[in-house]
C-alpha positions as CSV (number, residue, x, y, z in Angstrom):
1,M,-18.6,-50.9,2.9
2,T,-20.7,-47.7,3.0
3,T,-22.4,-46.2,-0.1
4,T,-19.9,-43.3,-0.2
5,T,-16.9,-45.6,-0.2
6,K,-18.4,-47.9,-3.0
7,A,-18.9,-44.7,-5.0
8,I,-15.3,-43.5,-4.6
9,M,-13.9,-46.8,-5.6
10,I,-16.3,-47.2,-8.8
11,G,-15.4,-43.4,-9.7
12,S,-11.6,-44.2,-9.2
13,A,-11.9,-47.3,-11.6
14,A,-13.6,-45.4,-14.1
15,A,-11.0,-42.8,-14.1
16,L,-8.2,-45.2,-14.6
17,F,-10.2,-46.8,-17.5
18,A,-10.7,-43.8,-19.3
19,V,-6.9,-42.5,-18.7
20,S,-5.8,-46.1,-19.8
21,G,-8.0,-45.7,-22.8
22,A,-6.7,-42.4,-23.6
23,Q,-3.1,-43.5,-23.5
24,A,-4.0,-46.5,-25.8
25,A,-5.4,-44.2,-28.3
26,D,-2.3,-42.0,-28.2
27,L,0.1,-44.9,-29.3
28,P,1.5,-44.6,-32.7
29,L,0.3,-47.3,-35.4
30,K,2.7,-50.0,-36.3
31,A,5.2,-48.6,-39.0
32,K,5.2,-50.4,-42.4
33,A,7.9,-52.9,-43.3
34,V,10.8,-51.3,-45.1
35,E,11.1,-52.2,-48.6
36,Y,14.9,-53.0,-49.1
37,V,16.7,-53.2,-52.5
38,K,16.5,-56.8,-53.4
39,V,19.1,-58.5,-55.7
40,C,17.9,-59.5,-59.1
41,S,19.4,-62.8,-60.1
42,L,17.4,-63.2,-63.3
43,Y,20.1,-61.1,-65.6
44,G,23.3,-61.6,-64.1
45,A,25.5,-60.1,-61.5
46,G,24.9,-56.3,-60.6
47,F,21.0,-56.4,-61.2
48,Y,18.9,-54.9,-58.2
49,Y,14.9,-54.7,-58.2
50,I,13.9,-51.2,-58.2
51,P,11.9,-50.9,-54.9
52,G,8.2,-51.5,-55.4
53,T,8.6,-52.7,-59.0
54,D,9.2,-55.9,-60.9
55,T,12.0,-53.9,-63.0
56,C,15.7,-55.1,-62.5
57,I,18.4,-52.2,-62.7
58,K,22.2,-52.3,-63.1
59,L,24.3,-49.2,-62.8
60,G,28.0,-49.2,-64.1
61,G,30.7,-47.4,-65.9
62,Y,34.4,-46.6,-65.9
63,V,36.7,-43.8,-65.2
64,R,39.5,-43.5,-67.7
65,A,42.7,-41.4,-68.3
66,D,44.6,-41.3,-71.5
67,T,47.7,-39.8,-72.8
68,S,48.7,-39.9,-76.5
69,F,52.0,-38.9,-77.7
70,N,52.8,-37.8,-81.4
71,A,49.0,-37.9,-82.0
72,S,46.6,-35.6,-83.6
73,G,43.8,-36.7,-81.3
74,A,43.1,-38.6,-78.2
75,Y,43.0,-42.2,-78.0
76,D,46.3,-42.6,-80.3
77,A,45.0,-40.8,-83.4
78,P,47.7,-40.9,-85.8
79,R,49.6,-37.4,-86.6
80,W,47.9,-37.2,-90.1
81,N,46.1,-33.8,-90.0
82,G,48.8,-31.4,-91.0
83,P,52.6,-30.4,-90.8
84,V,54.4,-30.7,-87.4
85,T,55.5,-27.1,-86.4
86,R,56.4,-25.5,-83.1
87,A,52.6,-24.7,-82.4
88,S,52.0,-28.4,-82.2
89,N,51.5,-30.4,-79.2
90,D,53.7,-33.4,-78.8
91,Y,51.0,-35.2,-76.4
92,I,47.4,-35.0,-75.9
93,A,45.5,-36.1,-72.7
94,R,42.0,-37.0,-72.1
95,S,40.0,-37.9,-68.9
96,R,36.7,-39.5,-69.4
97,L,33.9,-40.8,-66.8
98,G,31.6,-43.4,-68.7
99,L,28.2,-44.2,-67.1
100,T,25.7,-47.1,-67.9
101,L,22.2,-47.8,-67.2
102,D,20.7,-51.1,-68.0
103,T,16.9,-52.0,-67.0
104,R,14.9,-55.1,-67.7
105,T,11.4,-56.2,-67.1
106,A,9.9,-59.7,-67.7
107,T,6.7,-59.6,-69.6
108,E,4.4,-62.1,-71.5
109,Y,6.1,-60.9,-74.6
110,G,9.4,-61.4,-73.4
111,V,11.9,-59.1,-71.7
112,V,11.7,-55.3,-71.9
113,R,15.2,-53.8,-71.8
114,T,16.5,-50.1,-71.9
115,Y,20.0,-49.3,-72.2
116,S,21.9,-45.9,-72.2
117,D,25.7,-45.1,-72.2
118,L,26.8,-41.4,-71.5
119,R,30.3,-40.4,-71.8
120,F,31.9,-37.1,-70.0
121,N,35.1,-36.1,-71.4
122,W,37.7,-33.5,-70.9
123,T,40.3,-33.1,-73.5
124,T,43.6,-31.1,-74.5
125,D,43.8,-31.0,-78.4
126,S,46.6,-30.4,-80.8
127,S,45.8,-26.6,-81.0
128,A,46.7,-26.3,-77.2
129,R,43.0,-25.8,-76.3
130,A,41.2,-27.8,-73.8
131,G,37.4,-28.6,-73.8
132,G,34.7,-30.7,-72.1
133,D,31.9,-32.7,-73.9
134,V,29.2,-35.0,-73.5
135,G,28.4,-37.9,-75.6
136,V,25.3,-40.1,-75.8
137,Y,26.7,-43.1,-77.1
138,Y,23.8,-45.6,-76.8
139,A,20.1,-44.9,-75.9
140,F,18.1,-47.9,-76.9
141,I,14.8,-49.9,-76.2
142,Q,14.6,-53.6,-76.9
143,F,11.4,-55.3,-77.0
144,A,10.2,-58.6,-78.8
145,G,13.3,-58.8,-80.7
146,F,13.1,-55.2,-82.0
147,T,16.0,-52.6,-81.2
148,M,14.9,-48.8,-81.4
149,G,17.4,-46.1,-80.6
150,K,21.0,-45.4,-80.7
151,A,22.9,-48.5,-80.8
152,V,25.6,-50.2,-82.6
153,S,25.2,-50.8,-86.5
154,Q,24.1,-54.2,-87.2
155,F,26.7,-54.1,-90.0
156,S,29.7,-53.7,-87.3
157,A,31.8,-56.6,-86.3
158,P,31.0,-58.1,-83.0
159,W,34.0,-56.1,-81.4
160,T,33.1,-53.0,-83.6
161,G,36.4,-51.0,-84.4
162,F,38.4,-52.9,-81.6
163,P,39.8,-56.3,-82.5
164,G,42.4,-56.0,-79.9
165,N,43.5,-52.2,-79.9
166,N,42.9,-49.1,-77.7
167,T,43.1,-46.7,-80.4
168,S,40.0,-45.4,-82.1
169,Y,41.7,-44.9,-85.3
170,L,42.5,-48.3,-86.7
171,I,40.7,-48.2,-90.0
172,G,40.0,-50.9,-92.5
173,G,36.2,-51.5,-91.2
174,E,33.1,-50.2,-89.8
175,D,33.5,-48.4,-86.5
176,V,30.1,-47.4,-84.8
177,D,31.0,-48.3,-81.4
178,S,29.1,-45.1,-80.3
179,G,26.2,-46.0,-81.9
180,I,23.7,-44.9,-84.8
181,N,20.0,-44.3,-84.7
182,Q,18.2,-47.4,-86.0
183,I,15.1,-49.7,-85.9
184,A,16.2,-53.2,-86.0
185,Y,14.8,-56.5,-85.6
186,T,16.9,-59.7,-84.8
187,A,15.6,-63.3,-85.2
188,P,17.1,-65.8,-83.1
189,F,17.0,-69.6,-84.9
190,G,18.5,-71.6,-82.1
191,N,22.0,-73.1,-81.6
192,G,23.7,-69.6,-81.5
193,V,22.3,-68.7,-85.1
194,S,20.5,-65.5,-85.6
195,A,19.6,-63.0,-88.3
196,A,18.9,-59.3,-88.3
197,F,17.5,-56.7,-90.5
198,S,17.7,-52.7,-89.6
199,L,17.1,-49.2,-90.9
200,E,19.7,-47.1,-89.9
201,E,20.2,-43.3,-90.0
202,A,22.1,-42.4,-93.2
203,S,23.3,-39.0,-92.4
204,G,23.6,-39.6,-88.5
205,L,27.0,-39.5,-87.0
206,N,29.0,-42.6,-86.8
207,G,30.9,-41.2,-83.9
208,A,30.5,-39.4,-80.7
209,A,30.8,-35.6,-81.3
210,P,28.3,-33.6,-83.3
211,V,30.6,-33.0,-86.5
212,S,28.8,-33.3,-89.6
213,S,31.8,-34.2,-91.6
214,Y,32.0,-37.3,-89.8
215,A,28.5,-38.2,-90.7
216,R,29.2,-39.6,-94.2
217,A,32.3,-39.6,-96.6
218,P,32.4,-36.7,-98.8
219,L,30.3,-36.5,-102.2
220,Y,32.8,-34.4,-104.0
221,D,31.1,-31.8,-106.4
222,V,33.8,-30.3,-108.7
223,T,31.5,-28.0,-110.6
224,S,32.0,-24.9,-108.4
225,G,35.6,-24.0,-108.9
226,F,39.1,-25.0,-107.8
227,T,38.5,-26.5,-104.5
228,P,35.9,-29.5,-104.6
229,A,33.2,-29.4,-101.9
230,S,31.3,-32.1,-100.3
231,N,27.7,-31.5,-101.8
232,W,25.3,-34.1,-100.3
233,G,21.6,-33.4,-100.5
234,G,19.1,-34.3,-97.9
235,T,18.3,-37.9,-97.0
236,N,15.2,-39.7,-97.7
237,V,16.1,-43.2,-97.5
238,P,18.0,-44.8,-94.3
239,D,20.8,-47.1,-94.9
240,I,19.2,-50.8,-95.2
241,V,21.4,-53.3,-93.2
242,G,21.3,-57.3,-93.1
243,Q,23.2,-59.5,-90.9
244,V,23.6,-63.3,-90.4
245,R,25.5,-64.5,-87.2
246,V,26.8,-67.9,-85.6
247,D,27.9,-67.8,-82.2
248,Q,29.4,-71.0,-80.9
249,A,31.9,-72.1,-78.5
250,W,34.7,-72.1,-81.2
251,G,33.9,-68.5,-81.9
252,I,31.7,-66.5,-84.1
253,F,31.1,-65.9,-87.6
254,Q,29.2,-62.9,-89.1
255,A,28.3,-61.9,-92.4
256,S,26.7,-58.3,-93.1
257,A,25.6,-56.1,-95.9
258,L,24.4,-52.5,-96.2
259,A,22.8,-50.3,-99.1
260,H,23.5,-46.8,-98.8
261,Q,21.9,-44.0,-101.0
262,L,23.8,-41.3,-102.7
263,R,21.5,-38.3,-103.1
264,A,23.5,-35.1,-104.3
265,G,22.6,-31.5,-103.9
266,P,22.3,-29.1,-107.0
267,Y,25.3,-28.9,-109.3
268,G,27.5,-26.2,-108.3
269,Y,27.1,-26.6,-104.4
270,Y,26.0,-23.3,-103.4
271,G,23.6,-22.4,-106.1
272,G,20.1,-23.7,-107.3
273,G,16.7,-23.9,-105.7
274,A,14.3,-26.9,-105.4
275,G,14.2,-27.4,-109.2
276,A,17.9,-26.9,-110.1
277,P,19.4,-29.7,-112.1
278,H,21.4,-32.2,-109.9
279,P,23.0,-35.8,-110.6
280,D,20.5,-38.6,-110.5
281,D,20.5,-40.6,-107.1
282,A,22.6,-43.6,-107.0
283,W,23.0,-46.3,-104.6
284,G,26.2,-47.6,-102.9
285,F,26.9,-50.7,-100.9
286,A,29.1,-52.3,-98.5
287,A,29.7,-55.8,-97.4
288,Q,31.8,-57.3,-94.5
289,L,32.8,-60.7,-93.2
290,A,34.0,-61.2,-89.6
291,L,35.3,-64.2,-87.8
292,S,36.4,-64.5,-84.2
293,L,38.2,-67.6,-83.2
294,K,38.4,-68.9,-79.4
295,N,39.6,-71.6,-77.3
296,L,43.1,-71.4,-79.1
297,P,46.0,-73.7,-78.1
298,T,48.2,-70.7,-77.3
299,G,46.3,-70.2,-74.0
300,A,43.2,-69.8,-72.1
301,G,40.9,-66.9,-73.3
302,D,43.3,-66.2,-76.3
303,T,41.3,-64.9,-79.5
304,I,41.8,-64.0,-83.1
305,N,39.6,-61.6,-84.5
306,L,39.5,-60.8,-88.1
307,S,37.1,-58.8,-90.5
308,V,37.4,-58.0,-94.3
309,G,35.0,-55.5,-96.0
310,Y,34.4,-54.0,-99.4
311,A,32.5,-50.8,-100.2
312,N,31.2,-49.1,-103.5
313,G,30.0,-45.6,-102.8
314,A,30.0,-46.1,-99.0
315,S,33.5,-45.5,-97.9
316,R,32.6,-44.7,-94.2
317,N,32.0,-48.4,-93.7
318,I,35.5,-49.1,-94.5
319,I,37.3,-45.9,-93.5
320,G,35.5,-46.0,-90.0
321,G,33.2,-43.5,-88.3
322,V,35.6,-41.5,-86.2
323,S,38.6,-41.3,-88.8
324,P,39.0,-38.2,-91.1
325,D,38.2,-37.8,-94.8
326,S,41.4,-36.2,-95.7
327,F,44.8,-37.5,-94.4
328,Q,48.3,-35.9,-94.2
329,I,51.5,-37.4,-93.0
330,W,54.5,-35.1,-93.1
331,G,58.1,-36.1,-93.1
332,G,61.7,-35.0,-93.7
333,G,61.2,-31.7,-91.7
334,N,57.9,-30.9,-93.6
335,T,59.4,-31.3,-97.0
336,R,57.7,-34.4,-98.0
337,V,53.9,-35.2,-97.4
338,A,51.7,-38.2,-98.1
339,Y,48.2,-36.8,-99.1
340,A,45.1,-38.9,-99.4
341,Y,41.3,-38.4,-99.7
342,S,38.1,-40.4,-99.2
343,S,34.9,-40.2,-100.6
344,D,31.7,-41.8,-101.5
345,G,32.0,-40.4,-104.9
346,V,32.7,-37.5,-107.2
347,F,30.5,-35.7,-109.8
348,G,30.9,-32.9,-112.2
349,A,28.9,-30.5,-114.3
350,G,26.0,-32.5,-115.8
351,G,27.6,-35.8,-114.9
352,S,26.5,-38.8,-112.7
353,I,28.0,-39.8,-109.4
354,Q,31.3,-41.9,-110.1
355,K,31.4,-44.0,-106.8
356,T,34.5,-44.6,-104.8
357,E,35.7,-48.1,-104.1
358,A,37.4,-49.3,-101.0
359,W,38.2,-52.5,-99.2
360,G,39.8,-53.1,-96.0
361,L,41.3,-56.2,-93.6
362,R,41.5,-55.6,-89.8
363,G,42.4,-57.8,-87.0
364,A,44.4,-58.7,-84.0
365,F,45.6,-61.9,-82.3
366,N,45.1,-61.6,-78.3
367,H,47.0,-63.5,-75.9
368,N,46.9,-63.8,-72.1
369,W,50.3,-64.4,-70.5
370,D,48.8,-65.1,-66.9
371,A,45.9,-63.7,-64.8
372,H,47.3,-60.1,-64.9
373,W,48.9,-59.5,-68.0
374,S,47.9,-59.6,-71.7
375,S,49.1,-58.6,-75.1
376,S,47.5,-57.8,-78.6
377,L,49.1,-57.6,-81.9
378,F,46.7,-55.9,-84.3
379,G,46.7,-54.2,-87.7
380,S,44.8,-53.2,-90.7
381,Y,45.2,-52.6,-94.5
382,T,42.9,-50.3,-96.4
383,Q,42.6,-49.4,-100.2
384,V,40.6,-46.7,-101.8
385,R,40.4,-46.5,-105.6
386,Y,39.0,-44.1,-108.0
387,N,37.7,-44.6,-111.6
388,D,39.1,-42.9,-114.5
389,T,36.0,-40.6,-115.0
390,A,36.5,-39.3,-111.2
391,K,40.2,-39.0,-111.8
392,A,40.0,-36.8,-114.6
393,L,37.3,-34.6,-112.6
394,L,39.6,-34.3,-109.9
395,S,42.6,-33.6,-112.0
396,G,41.6,-29.9,-112.3
397,T,41.1,-29.2,-108.7
398,S,43.2,-28.2,-105.9
399,I,43.5,-31.9,-104.8
400,C,45.9,-32.6,-108.0
401,S,46.8,-28.8,-108.6
402,G,50.3,-28.7,-110.5
403,L,51.1,-32.5,-110.2
404,L,53.1,-34.3,-112.5
405,A,50.6,-37.1,-112.1
406,C,47.2,-37.0,-110.4
407,N,46.1,-40.2,-109.1
408,P,44.0,-39.9,-105.8
409,D,44.4,-43.8,-105.2
410,F,45.9,-44.7,-102.0
411,N,46.7,-47.4,-99.4
412,I,46.9,-47.0,-95.5
413,S,48.7,-49.8,-93.6
414,Q,48.6,-50.0,-90.0
415,L,50.5,-52.2,-87.3
416,G,50.4,-52.1,-83.3
417,F,51.2,-53.8,-80.3
418,L,49.2,-53.2,-77.0
419,T,50.1,-54.8,-73.4
420,K,47.7,-54.5,-70.5
421,W,48.5,-55.2,-66.7
422,T,45.4,-55.9,-64.3
423,P,46.8,-55.7,-60.9
424,V,43.5,-56.1,-59.3
425,K,40.2,-56.8,-60.6
426,N,38.5,-54.0,-62.7
427,L,41.8,-51.9,-62.7
428,T,44.0,-51.9,-65.9
429,F,46.9,-50.1,-67.0
430,S,47.9,-50.3,-70.6
431,G,50.5,-48.9,-73.3
432,E,50.1,-49.2,-77.0
433,V,52.4,-48.4,-79.8
434,M,51.2,-48.0,-83.5
435,Y,52.7,-47.3,-87.0
436,T,50.6,-45.8,-89.8
437,Y,51.8,-45.8,-93.2
438,I,50.1,-43.9,-96.4
439,D,51.1,-45.3,-99.6
440,Q,49.8,-42.4,-102.1
441,K,49.9,-42.6,-105.7
442,N,50.2,-38.6,-106.7
443,V,53.4,-37.5,-108.2
444,G,54.9,-33.9,-108.1
445,V,55.0,-30.8,-105.6
446,T,52.2,-29.5,-103.5
447,P,51.4,-25.7,-103.5
448,I,51.5,-26.0,-99.5
449,G,54.9,-25.1,-98.7
450,G,56.5,-26.7,-101.8
451,A,56.5,-30.0,-100.2
452,T,57.2,-33.1,-102.3
453,L,54.5,-35.8,-102.7
454,A,55.9,-39.0,-101.2
455,S,54.7,-42.3,-99.1
456,E,55.2,-41.5,-95.6
457,G,54.5,-43.1,-92.1
458,T,54.5,-42.0,-88.3
459,W,54.4,-43.6,-84.8
460,T,51.8,-43.1,-82.3
461,F,52.3,-44.0,-78.5
462,G,49.5,-44.1,-76.1
463,V,49.2,-44.9,-72.2
464,R,45.8,-45.6,-70.3
465,A,44.5,-46.0,-66.8
466,Q,41.0,-47.5,-66.5
467,R,38.9,-48.3,-63.5
468,N,35.5,-50.2,-64.1
469,F,32.6,-50.0,-61.7
């Protein structure tokens, strides 16, 4: 092989090596493995790990369509807000989207949990208007036994205001299923026994919409004239709540109590500065017992849910968080009317707060006919009572104007029946009927249309379709 041939061969090999090296350098690096979403089995079905973290998340919610007949509001609110006229709607519809977000992370101190529940509504109301609204029902953090944020009141029964009903207007007990701001601590003692203590927002809404009149029952000031006005001062002490609960295979027993500050504004409602005279602060309270019985001989999954409560100066814990403070049921072609007013208390010029008493009973029997059909028989009974001093103060106001006998005491009875059909999992159709009766104690004729005061009742009907996901 000549020197020239060797040189050509060596040069060719070098060129090939150089080209091969260049092609190897141009190849892309190996891609990182894709982080697929993994199932998190630590906290039950539906949880997944957030990629790149040790936090588990669960998304859920529902879509619901409600129509209520002979009602004053969505969710089968009884027609108890005024006379029925040609301008009144015979039915009210609401569509809702509910979204929930639940996250949990295991730590050396226990699980850190956040939970939120948002509701988006579109409702046609009894005034022929339509409107949408957004409600932040729950938004809380749980850590090391503490709950901080908007959550169900520790005073509420385990089923809140729904022992077996669809309607949001079954009174006779606490109803803060849409949450209230609080700082709470729950101590588990084992074997299903626990105790909780909480400080809860006293003036915050026990409901979903930002309507201040739903925050607390009225504190009637009768010093400013003919029409009594609710005259609350600012809050400086939260509601103080305690709870003891036993959760066993046979059911649940819960006892709860609440202390509620009554802090009025200056006498006369509209007048007076920081140093204006006002009633001395007072304390109201409420107590409630709740019982749920399971494993009944009537069928698998059947339950009986019962609660009984008493309030003195804390009527919202009996009347409920979404019910009105005044009730009117009209009958006889608007010639008769039952009037009723709830409150936390009444005060007059220079006087102290006269606390209003209330007690209520609420419950349901829930029965499963088979895997697809179920029914509930539910009801409530509520009493509101004013002392003699409060009655005398109210006798000179519009509440008792021109009456033969002024007695603002009243009772409200409710009885309802609900049937549900679940043709496939997480899809339920239901129908509900409820009768509400106001037993009022005033005697005479009202200045409103000359209607005669009498005890009256009304029927409400509702249908619902709901898809959970």
